Each structure stands twice: as C-alpha cells, then as structure tokens.
PDB file with SEQRES, HELIX, SHEET and CRYST1 records, atoms N, CA, C and O in Angstrom:
SEQRES   1 A   69  MET LYS GLN ALA LYS ILE ASP ASP PRO ASP LEU PRO LEU          
SEQRES   2 A   69  THR LEU LEU PHE LYS VAL TRP PRO GLN THR PRO ALA VAL          
SEQRES   3 A   69  PHE ILE ARG HIS ARG MET LEU CYS TYR GLY CYS PRO ILE          
SEQRES   4 A   69  ALA PRO PHE HIS THR ILE ILE ASP ALA CYS ARG GLU TYR          
SEQRES   5 A   69  ASP LEU ASP GLU GLN ASP PHE ARG ALA GLU LEU ARG ALA          
SEQRES   6 A   69  ALA ALA GLY LEU                                              
HELIX    1 AA1 LEU A   13  VAL A   19  1                                   7    
HELIX    2 AA2 PRO A   24  ARG A   29  1                                   6    
HELIX    3 AA3 ILE A   45  TYR A   52  1                                   8    
HELIX    4 AA4 GLU A   56  ALA A   67  1                                  12    
CRYST1    1.000    1.000    1.000  90.00  90.00  90.00 P 1           1          
ATOM      1  N   MET A   1     141.408 101.695  72.121  1.00  0.00           N  
ATOM      2  CA  MET A   1     140.894 102.234  70.899  1.00  0.00           C  
ATOM      3  C   MET A   1     139.771 103.139  71.288  1.00  0.00           C  
ATOM      4  O   MET A   1     138.905 102.751  72.072  1.00  0.00           O  
ATOM      5  N   LYS A   2     139.758 104.371  70.747  1.00  0.00           N  
ATOM      6  CA  LYS A   2     138.719 105.326  71.113  1.00  0.00           C  
ATOM      7  C   LYS A   2     137.427 104.966  70.312  1.00  0.00           C  
ATOM      8  O   LYS A   2     137.483 104.362  69.241  1.00  0.00           O  
ATOM      9  N   GLN A   3     136.300 105.357  70.871  1.00  0.00           N  
ATOM     10  CA  GLN A   3     134.976 105.058  70.259  1.00  0.00           C  
ATOM     11  C   GLN A   3     134.812 106.004  69.021  1.00  0.00           C  
ATOM     12  O   GLN A   3     135.144 107.188  69.089  1.00  0.00           O  
ATOM     13  N   ALA A   4     134.284 105.439  67.879  1.00  0.00           N  
ATOM     14  CA  ALA A   4     133.985 106.258  66.690  1.00  0.00           C  
ATOM     15  C   ALA A   4     132.905 107.273  67.000  1.00  0.00           C  
ATOM     16  O   ALA A   4     131.972 107.001  67.755  1.00  0.00           O  
ATOM     17  N   LYS A   5     133.042 108.410  66.423  1.00  0.00           N  
ATOM     18  CA  LYS A   5     131.995 109.490  66.530  1.00  0.00           C  
ATOM     19  C   LYS A   5     131.639 109.920  65.108  1.00  0.00           C  
ATOM     20  O   LYS A   5     132.498 110.250  64.290  1.00  0.00           O  
ATOM     21  N   ILE A   6     130.336 109.899  64.858  1.00  0.00           N  
ATOM     22  CA  ILE A   6     129.804 110.159  63.496  1.00  0.00           C  
ATOM     23  C   ILE A   6     130.200 111.510  63.014  1.00  0.00           C  
ATOM     24  O   ILE A   6     130.289 111.711  61.803  1.00  0.00           O  
ATOM     25  N   ASP A   7     130.447 112.468  63.899  1.00  0.00           N  
ATOM     26  CA  ASP A   7     130.762 113.806  63.441  1.00  0.00           C  
ATOM     27  C   ASP A   7     132.310 114.035  63.397  1.00  0.00           C  
ATOM     28  O   ASP A   7     132.761 115.165  63.212  1.00  0.00           O  
ATOM     29  N   ASP A   8     133.036 113.051  63.552  1.00  0.00           N  
ATOM     30  CA  ASP A   8     134.515 113.152  63.470  1.00  0.00           C  
ATOM     31  C   ASP A   8     134.894 113.399  62.035  1.00  0.00           C  
ATOM     32  O   ASP A   8     134.621 112.596  61.143  1.00  0.00           O  
ATOM     33  N   PRO A   9     135.559 114.581  61.828  1.00  0.00           N  
ATOM     34  CA  PRO A   9     135.889 114.894  60.418  1.00  0.00           C  
ATOM     35  C   PRO A   9     136.933 113.931  59.757  1.00  0.00           C  
ATOM     36  O   PRO A   9     137.079 113.905  58.535  1.00  0.00           O  
ATOM     37  N   ASP A  10     137.636 113.159  60.590  1.00  0.00           N  
ATOM     38  CA  ASP A  10     138.619 112.205  60.033  1.00  0.00           C  
ATOM     39  C   ASP A  10     138.111 110.773  59.976  1.00  0.00           C  
ATOM     40  O   ASP A  10     138.871 109.843  59.707  1.00  0.00           O  
ATOM     41  N   LEU A  11     136.779 110.602  60.239  1.00  0.00           N  
ATOM     42  CA  LEU A  11     136.209 109.199  60.238  1.00  0.00           C  
ATOM     43  C   LEU A  11     136.202 108.699  58.819  1.00  0.00           C  
ATOM     44  O   LEU A  11     135.599 109.309  57.936  1.00  0.00           O  
ATOM     45  N   PRO A  12     136.890 107.561  58.593  1.00  0.00           N  
ATOM     46  CA  PRO A  12     136.915 106.978  57.249  1.00  0.00           C  
ATOM     47  C   PRO A  12     135.475 106.375  56.956  1.00  0.00           C  
ATOM     48  O   PRO A  12     134.765 105.909  57.848  1.00  0.00           O  
ATOM     49  N   LEU A  13     135.142 106.426  55.721  1.00  0.00           N  
ATOM     50  CA  LEU A  13     133.806 105.946  55.296  1.00  0.00           C  
ATOM     51  C   LEU A  13     133.627 104.455  55.694  1.00  0.00           C  
ATOM     52  O   LEU A  13     132.548 104.071  56.144  1.00  0.00           O  
ATOM     53  N   THR A  14     134.600 103.677  55.543  1.00  0.00           N  
ATOM     54  CA  THR A  14     134.412 102.262  55.866  1.00  0.00           C  
ATOM     55  C   THR A  14     134.095 102.011  57.399  1.00  0.00           C  
ATOM     56  O   THR A  14     133.334 101.115  57.765  1.00  0.00           O  
ATOM     57  N   LEU A  15     134.702 102.823  58.209  1.00  0.00           N  
ATOM     58  CA  LEU A  15     134.322 102.706  59.645  1.00  0.00           C  
ATOM     59  C   LEU A  15     132.939 103.220  59.920  1.00  0.00           C  
ATOM     60  O   LEU A  15     132.216 102.671  60.752  1.00  0.00           O  
ATOM     61  N   LEU A  16     132.553 104.306  59.201  1.00  0.00           N  
ATOM     62  CA  LEU A  16     131.180 104.780  59.317  1.00  0.00           C  
ATOM     63  C   LEU A  16     130.224 103.627  58.951  1.00  0.00           C  
ATOM     64  O   LEU A  16     129.298 103.345  59.712  1.00  0.00           O  
ATOM     65  N   PHE A  17     130.420 102.986  57.855  1.00  0.00           N  
ATOM     66  CA  PHE A  17     129.554 101.974  57.411  1.00  0.00           C  
ATOM     67  C   PHE A  17     129.567 100.740  58.329  1.00  0.00           C  
ATOM     68  O   PHE A  17     128.552 100.052  58.435  1.00  0.00           O  
ATOM     69  N   LYS A  18     130.699 100.446  58.996  1.00  0.00           N  
ATOM     70  CA  LYS A  18     130.830  99.345  59.926  1.00  0.00           C  
ATOM     71  C   LYS A  18     130.048  99.639  61.255  1.00  0.00           C  
ATOM     72  O   LYS A  18     129.264  98.822  61.737  1.00  0.00           O  
ATOM     73  N   VAL A  19     130.307 100.821  61.795  1.00  0.00           N  
ATOM     74  CA  VAL A  19     129.703 101.166  63.077  1.00  0.00           C  
ATOM     75  C   VAL A  19     128.234 101.531  62.986  1.00  0.00           C  
ATOM     76  O   VAL A  19     127.477 101.252  63.917  1.00  0.00           O  
ATOM     77  N   TRP A  20     127.814 102.138  61.906  1.00  0.00           N  
ATOM     78  CA  TRP A  20     126.387 102.483  61.663  1.00  0.00           C  
ATOM     79  C   TRP A  20     126.029 101.883  60.323  1.00  0.00           C  
ATOM     80  O   TRP A  20     126.141 102.543  59.290  1.00  0.00           O  
ATOM     81  N   PRO A  21     125.579 100.582  60.336  1.00  0.00           N  
ATOM     82  CA  PRO A  21     125.254  99.916  59.133  1.00  0.00           C  
ATOM     83  C   PRO A  21     124.012 100.445  58.422  1.00  0.00           C  
ATOM     84  O   PRO A  21     123.742 100.000  57.307  1.00  0.00           O  
ATOM     85  N   GLN A  22     123.265 101.338  58.980  1.00  0.00           N  
ATOM     86  CA  GLN A  22     122.103 101.995  58.376  1.00  0.00           C  
ATOM     87  C   GLN A  22     122.555 103.110  57.406  1.00  0.00           C  
ATOM     88  O   GLN A  22     121.787 103.494  56.524  1.00  0.00           O  
ATOM     89  N   THR A  23     123.759 103.619  57.551  1.00  0.00           N  
ATOM     90  CA  THR A  23     124.222 104.725  56.831  1.00  0.00           C  
ATOM     91  C   THR A  23     124.404 104.563  55.292  1.00  0.00           C  
ATOM     92  O   THR A  23     124.153 105.508  54.545  1.00  0.00           O  
ATOM     93  N   PRO A  24     124.835 103.377  54.827  1.00  0.00           N  
ATOM     94  CA  PRO A  24     124.957 103.249  53.358  1.00  0.00           C  
ATOM     95  C   PRO A  24     123.752 103.591  52.577  1.00  0.00           C  
ATOM     96  O   PRO A  24     123.849 104.082  51.452  1.00  0.00           O  
ATOM     97  N   ALA A  25     122.617 103.345  53.144  1.00  0.00           N  
ATOM     98  CA  ALA A  25     121.321 103.756  52.479  1.00  0.00           C  
ATOM     99  C   ALA A  25     121.250 105.219  52.119  1.00  0.00           C  
ATOM    100  O   ALA A  25     120.667 105.588  51.100  1.00  0.00           O  
ATOM    101  N   VAL A  26     121.858 106.076  52.975  1.00  0.00           N  
ATOM    102  CA  VAL A  26     121.872 107.500  52.644  1.00  0.00           C  
ATOM    103  C   VAL A  26     122.735 107.758  51.404  1.00  0.00           C  
ATOM    104  O   VAL A  26     122.388 108.556  50.533  1.00  0.00           O  
ATOM    105  N   PHE A  27     123.818 107.086  51.359  1.00  0.00           N  
ATOM    106  CA  PHE A  27     124.758 107.265  50.238  1.00  0.00           C  
ATOM    107  C   PHE A  27     124.081 106.792  48.921  1.00  0.00           C  
ATOM    108  O   PHE A  27     124.144 107.467  47.893  1.00  0.00           O  
ATOM    109  N   ILE A  28     123.439 105.619  48.996  1.00  0.00           N  
ATOM    110  CA  ILE A  28     122.694 105.042  47.859  1.00  0.00           C  
ATOM    111  C   ILE A  28     121.582 105.920  47.448  1.00  0.00           C  
ATOM    112  O   ILE A  28     121.366 106.052  46.244  1.00  0.00           O  
ATOM    113  N   ARG A  29     120.849 106.536  48.319  1.00  0.00           N  
ATOM    114  CA  ARG A  29     119.718 107.386  47.992  1.00  0.00           C  
ATOM    115  C   ARG A  29     120.256 108.572  47.182  1.00  0.00           C  
ATOM    116  O   ARG A  29     119.589 109.071  46.275  1.00  0.00           O  
ATOM    117  N   HIS A  30     121.430 108.999  47.512  1.00  0.00           N  
ATOM    118  CA  HIS A  30     122.029 110.145  46.779  1.00  0.00           C  
ATOM    119  C   HIS A  30     122.808 109.682  45.546  1.00  0.00           C  
ATOM    120  O   HIS A  30     123.501 110.480  44.914  1.00  0.00           O  
ATOM    121  N   ARG A  31     122.700 108.448  45.216  1.00  0.00           N  
ATOM    122  CA  ARG A  31     123.396 107.846  44.072  1.00  0.00           C  
ATOM    123  C   ARG A  31     124.900 108.053  44.131  1.00  0.00           C  
ATOM    124  O   ARG A  31     125.568 108.347  43.140  1.00  0.00           O  
ATOM    125  N   MET A  32     125.383 107.886  45.327  1.00  0.00           N  
ATOM    126  CA  MET A  32     126.804 107.951  45.593  1.00  0.00           C  
ATOM    127  C   MET A  32     127.355 106.519  45.560  1.00  0.00           C  
ATOM    128  O   MET A  32     126.709 105.588  46.040  1.00  0.00           O  
ATOM    129  N   LEU A  33     128.554 106.351  44.988  1.00  0.00           N  
ATOM    130  CA  LEU A  33     129.140 105.036  44.795  1.00  0.00           C  
ATOM    131  C   LEU A  33     130.099 104.661  45.923  1.00  0.00           C  
ATOM    132  O   LEU A  33     130.862 103.704  45.796  1.00  0.00           O  
ATOM    133  N   CYS A  34     130.064 105.410  47.025  1.00  0.00           N  
ATOM    134  CA  CYS A  34     131.098 105.246  48.093  1.00  0.00           C  
ATOM    135  C   CYS A  34     130.999 103.866  48.782  1.00  0.00           C  
ATOM    136  O   CYS A  34     132.026 103.288  49.138  1.00  0.00           O  
ATOM    137  N   TYR A  35     129.814 103.351  48.967  1.00  0.00           N  
ATOM    138  CA  TYR A  35     129.689 102.052  49.640  1.00  0.00           C  
ATOM    139  C   TYR A  35     130.206 100.986  48.710  1.00  0.00           C  
ATOM    140  O   TYR A  35     129.654 100.766  47.632  1.00  0.00           O  
ATOM    141  N   GLY A  36     131.260 100.328  49.124  1.00  0.00           N  
ATOM    142  CA  GLY A  36     131.923  99.316  48.298  1.00  0.00           C  
ATOM    143  C   GLY A  36     133.016  99.827  47.436  1.00  0.00           C  
ATOM    144  O   GLY A  36     133.641  99.042  46.723  1.00  0.00           O  
ATOM    145  N   CYS A  37     133.282 101.085  47.458  1.00  0.00           N  
ATOM    146  CA  CYS A  37     134.387 101.724  46.704  1.00  0.00           C  
ATOM    147  C   CYS A  37     135.668 101.365  47.350  1.00  0.00           C  
ATOM    148  O   CYS A  37     135.760 101.391  48.577  1.00  0.00           O  
ATOM    149  N   PRO A  38     136.722 101.011  46.548  1.00  0.00           N  
ATOM    150  CA  PRO A  38     138.000 100.629  47.124  1.00  0.00           C  
ATOM    151  C   PRO A  38     138.740 101.846  47.782  1.00  0.00           C  
ATOM    152  O   PRO A  38     139.718 101.648  48.502  1.00  0.00           O  
ATOM    153  N   ILE A  39     138.294 103.032  47.545  1.00  0.00           N  
ATOM    154  CA  ILE A  39     138.886 104.266  48.118  1.00  0.00           C  
ATOM    155  C   ILE A  39     138.237 104.637  49.438  1.00  0.00           C  
ATOM    156  O   ILE A  39     138.752 105.489  50.161  1.00  0.00           O  
ATOM    157  N   ALA A  40     137.127 104.017  49.759  1.00  0.00           N  
ATOM    158  CA  ALA A  40     136.311 104.375  50.956  1.00  0.00           C  
ATOM    159  C   ALA A  40     137.128 104.311  52.272  1.00  0.00           C  
ATOM    160  O   ALA A  40     136.840 105.088  53.183  1.00  0.00           O  
ATOM    161  N   PRO A  41     138.151 103.405  52.411  1.00  0.00           N  
ATOM    162  CA  PRO A  41     138.943 103.470  53.621  1.00  0.00           C  
ATOM    163  C   PRO A  41     139.765 104.778  53.768  1.00  0.00           C  
ATOM    164  O   PRO A  41     140.203 105.124  54.866  1.00  0.00           O  
ATOM    165  N   PHE A  42     139.951 105.448  52.709  1.00  0.00           N  
ATOM    166  CA  PHE A  42     140.766 106.669  52.698  1.00  0.00           C  
ATOM    167  C   PHE A  42     139.994 107.972  52.636  1.00  0.00           C  
ATOM    168  O   PHE A  42     140.543 109.054  52.847  1.00  0.00           O  
ATOM    169  N   HIS A  43     138.686 107.844  52.336  1.00  0.00           N  
ATOM    170  CA  HIS A  43     137.841 109.054  52.221  1.00  0.00           C  
ATOM    171  C   HIS A  43     136.938 109.236  53.487  1.00  0.00           C  
ATOM    172  O   HIS A  43     136.559 108.296  54.185  1.00  0.00           O  
ATOM    173  N   THR A  44     136.644 110.523  53.699  1.00  0.00           N  
ATOM    174  CA  THR A  44     135.765 110.906  54.816  1.00  0.00           C  
ATOM    175  C   THR A  44     134.470 111.379  54.276  1.00  0.00           C  
ATOM    176  O   THR A  44     134.286 111.381  53.059  1.00  0.00           O  
ATOM    177  N   ILE A  45     133.540 111.790  55.126  1.00  0.00           N  
ATOM    178  CA  ILE A  45     132.296 112.404  54.705  1.00  0.00           C  
ATOM    179  C   ILE A  45     132.602 113.682  53.985  1.00  0.00           C  
ATOM    180  O   ILE A  45     131.984 114.016  52.974  1.00  0.00           O  
ATOM    181  N   ILE A  46     133.573 114.397  54.523  1.00  0.00           N  
ATOM    182  CA  ILE A  46     133.972 115.710  53.862  1.00  0.00           C  
ATOM    183  C   ILE A  46     134.349 115.404  52.350  1.00  0.00           C  
ATOM    184  O   ILE A  46     133.891 116.075  51.425  1.00  0.00           O  
ATOM    185  N   ASP A  47     135.186 114.379  52.179  1.00  0.00           N  
ATOM    186  CA  ASP A  47     135.659 114.085  50.788  1.00  0.00           C  
ATOM    187  C   ASP A  47     134.513 113.695  49.916  1.00  0.00           C  
ATOM    188  O   ASP A  47     134.442 114.125  48.764  1.00  0.00           O  
ATOM    189  N   ALA A  48     133.566 112.853  50.447  1.00  0.00           N  
ATOM    190  CA  ALA A  48     132.418 112.471  49.633  1.00  0.00           C  
ATOM    191  C   ALA A  48     131.473 113.547  49.254  1.00  0.00           C  
ATOM    192  O   ALA A  48     130.943 113.586  48.143  1.00  0.00           O  
ATOM    193  N   CYS A  49     131.259 114.457  50.230  1.00  0.00           N  
ATOM    194  CA  CYS A  49     130.387 115.598  49.984  1.00  0.00           C  
ATOM    195  C   CYS A  49     131.008 116.539  48.894  1.00  0.00           C  
ATOM    196  O   CYS A  49     130.342 117.078  48.009  1.00  0.00           O  
ATOM    197  N   ARG A  50     132.299 116.668  49.052  1.00  0.00           N  
ATOM    198  CA  ARG A  50     133.070 117.550  48.074  1.00  0.00           C  
ATOM    199  C   ARG A  50     132.961 116.869  46.675  1.00  0.00           C  
ATOM    200  O   ARG A  50     132.668 117.561  45.700  1.00  0.00           O  
ATOM    201  N   GLU A  51     133.179 115.596  46.558  1.00  0.00           N  
ATOM    202  CA  GLU A  51     133.161 114.820  45.343  1.00  0.00           C  
ATOM    203  C   GLU A  51     131.781 114.869  44.657  1.00  0.00           C  
ATOM    204  O   GLU A  51     131.689 114.958  43.433  1.00  0.00           O  
ATOM    205  N   TYR A  52     130.760 114.811  45.437  1.00  0.00           N  
ATOM    206  CA  TYR A  52     129.396 114.784  44.884  1.00  0.00           C  
ATOM    207  C   TYR A  52     128.670 116.104  44.953  1.00  0.00           C  
ATOM    208  O   TYR A  52     127.490 116.203  44.619  1.00  0.00           O  
ATOM    209  N   ASP A  53     129.393 117.116  45.391  1.00  0.00           N  
ATOM    210  CA  ASP A  53     128.783 118.546  45.438  1.00  0.00           C  
ATOM    211  C   ASP A  53     127.513 118.572  46.292  1.00  0.00           C  
ATOM    212  O   ASP A  53     126.467 119.071  45.878  1.00  0.00           O  
ATOM    213  N   LEU A  54     127.643 118.029  47.472  1.00  0.00           N  
ATOM    214  CA  LEU A  54     126.551 117.983  48.476  1.00  0.00           C  
ATOM    215  C   LEU A  54     126.859 118.911  49.666  1.00  0.00           C  
ATOM    216  O   LEU A  54     128.011 119.067  50.072  1.00  0.00           O  
ATOM    217  N   ASP A  55     125.831 119.500  50.189  1.00  0.00           N  
ATOM    218  CA  ASP A  55     125.945 120.288  51.407  1.00  0.00           C  
ATOM    219  C   ASP A  55     126.361 119.314  52.554  1.00  0.00           C  
ATOM    220  O   ASP A  55     125.626 118.382  52.879  1.00  0.00           O  
ATOM    221  N   GLU A  56     127.544 119.551  53.148  1.00  0.00           N  
ATOM    222  CA  GLU A  56     128.030 118.641  54.222  1.00  0.00           C  
ATOM    223  C   GLU A  56     127.117 118.586  55.383  1.00  0.00           C  
ATOM    224  O   GLU A  56     126.770 117.497  55.840  1.00  0.00           O  
ATOM    225  N   GLN A  57     126.707 119.719  55.888  1.00  0.00           N  
ATOM    226  CA  GLN A  57     125.828 119.756  57.075  1.00  0.00           C  
ATOM    227  C   GLN A  57     124.480 119.084  56.902  1.00  0.00           C  
ATOM    228  O   GLN A  57     124.007 118.404  57.813  1.00  0.00           O  
ATOM    229  N   ASP A  58     123.865 119.259  55.765  1.00  0.00           N  
ATOM    230  CA  ASP A  58     122.593 118.558  55.391  1.00  0.00           C  
ATOM    231  C   ASP A  58     122.839 117.081  55.339  1.00  0.00           C  
ATOM    232  O   ASP A  58     122.054 116.307  55.887  1.00  0.00           O  
ATOM    233  N   PHE A  59     123.957 116.643  54.668  1.00  0.00           N  
ATOM    234  CA  PHE A  59     124.271 115.265  54.490  1.00  0.00           C  
ATOM    235  C   PHE A  59     124.576 114.639  55.862  1.00  0.00           C  
ATOM    236  O   PHE A  59     124.150 113.511  56.112  1.00  0.00           O  
ATOM    237  N   ARG A  60     125.261 115.295  56.711  1.00  0.00           N  
ATOM    238  CA  ARG A  60     125.605 114.756  58.043  1.00  0.00           C  
ATOM    239  C   ARG A  60     124.332 114.612  58.840  1.00  0.00           C  
ATOM    240  O   ARG A  60     124.207 113.658  59.607  1.00  0.00           O  
ATOM    241  N   ALA A  61     123.351 115.543  58.691  1.00  0.00           N  
ATOM    242  CA  ALA A  61     122.135 115.440  59.382  1.00  0.00           C  
ATOM    243  C   ALA A  61     121.379 114.159  58.916  1.00  0.00           C  
ATOM    244  O   ALA A  61     120.809 113.461  59.755  1.00  0.00           O  
ATOM    245  N   GLU A  62     121.363 113.854  57.657  1.00  0.00           N  
ATOM    246  CA  GLU A  62     120.732 112.672  57.153  1.00  0.00           C  
ATOM    247  C   GLU A  62     121.441 111.471  57.736  1.00  0.00           C  
ATOM    248  O   GLU A  62     120.763 110.526  58.140  1.00  0.00           O  
ATOM    249  N   LEU A  63     122.795 111.444  57.808  1.00  0.00           N  
ATOM    250  CA  LEU A  63     123.474 110.308  58.333  1.00  0.00           C  
ATOM    251  C   LEU A  63     123.170 110.102  59.829  1.00  0.00           C  
ATOM    252  O   LEU A  63     123.044 108.962  60.275  1.00  0.00           O  
ATOM    253  N   ARG A  64     123.052 111.177  60.597  1.00  0.00           N  
ATOM    254  CA  ARG A  64     122.734 111.044  61.980  1.00  0.00           C  
ATOM    255  C   ARG A  64     121.344 110.536  62.160  1.00  0.00           C  
ATOM    256  O   ARG A  64     121.107 109.713  63.045  1.00  0.00           O  
ATOM    257  N   ALA A  65     120.436 110.974  61.385  1.00  0.00           N  
ATOM    258  CA  ALA A  65     119.044 110.464  61.432  1.00  0.00           C  
ATOM    259  C   ALA A  65     118.971 108.956  61.119  1.00  0.00           C  
ATOM    260  O   ALA A  65     118.281 108.197  61.800  1.00  0.00           O  
ATOM    261  N   ALA A  66     119.699 108.550  60.075  1.00  0.00           N  
ATOM    262  CA  ALA A  66     119.694 107.175  59.652  1.00  0.00           C  
ATOM    263  C   ALA A  66     120.322 106.295  60.765  1.00  0.00           C  
ATOM    264  O   ALA A  66     119.889 105.167  60.997  1.00  0.00           O  
ATOM    265  N   ALA A  67     121.318 106.827  61.422  1.00  0.00           N  
ATOM    266  CA  ALA A  67     122.040 106.086  62.500  1.00  0.00           C  
ATOM    267  C   ALA A  67     121.206 106.172  63.804  1.00  0.00           C  
ATOM    268  O   ALA A  67     121.545 105.485  64.768  1.00  0.00           O  
ATOM    269  N   GLY A  68     120.175 106.954  63.868  1.00  0.00           N  
ATOM    270  CA  GLY A  68     119.416 107.040  65.047  1.00  0.00           C  
ATOM    271  C   GLY A  68     120.023 107.862  66.177  1.00  0.00           C  
ATOM    272  O   GLY A  68     119.824 107.639  67.371  1.00  0.00           O  
ATOM    273  N   LEU A  69     120.789 108.841  65.676  1.00  0.00           N  
ATOM    274  CA  LEU A  69     121.529 109.733  66.648  1.00  0.00           C  
ATOM    275  C   LEU A  69     120.897 111.075  66.732  1.00  0.00           C  
ATOM    276  O   LEU A  69     121.369 111.933  67.478  1.00  0.00           O  
TER     277      LEU A  69                                                      
END                                                                             
C-alpha cells in the first residue's frame, strides 16, 4: 500500500482525517460538515472546496500547516 500524500488530488477525506488527525479542526473552523459526514469516504479536498466555495490552494495550505507539513 502506498503512503498517503496530503496533496494527492484523489485522497479521500476519511483517509486525510485518519492519517492527519489534526486536520478536522481546519474543516470545523470553516464550518464545514465534512468530518463525520457519510459521504466523506467518497469526497476529496477538491470536492469539499468546491461545495463550500473555498479557495483550494489556501485551504490546502491550512491543512498542511495543521498537519505540520
């Protein structure tokens, strides 16, 4: 199994939350309901940013900072 990469465009949100447990706080801070959502296994950061009308690059930067990367 290959190692998860936070910038992988196909990374499911549930794997993001599992590998980097600090990242749900970023979603919560933006009032996003992704953490705990039953669709999270099928959605990516791209999908979430599109759904919540967020700048993907800025959001990814926040996630990397929260994950200590």
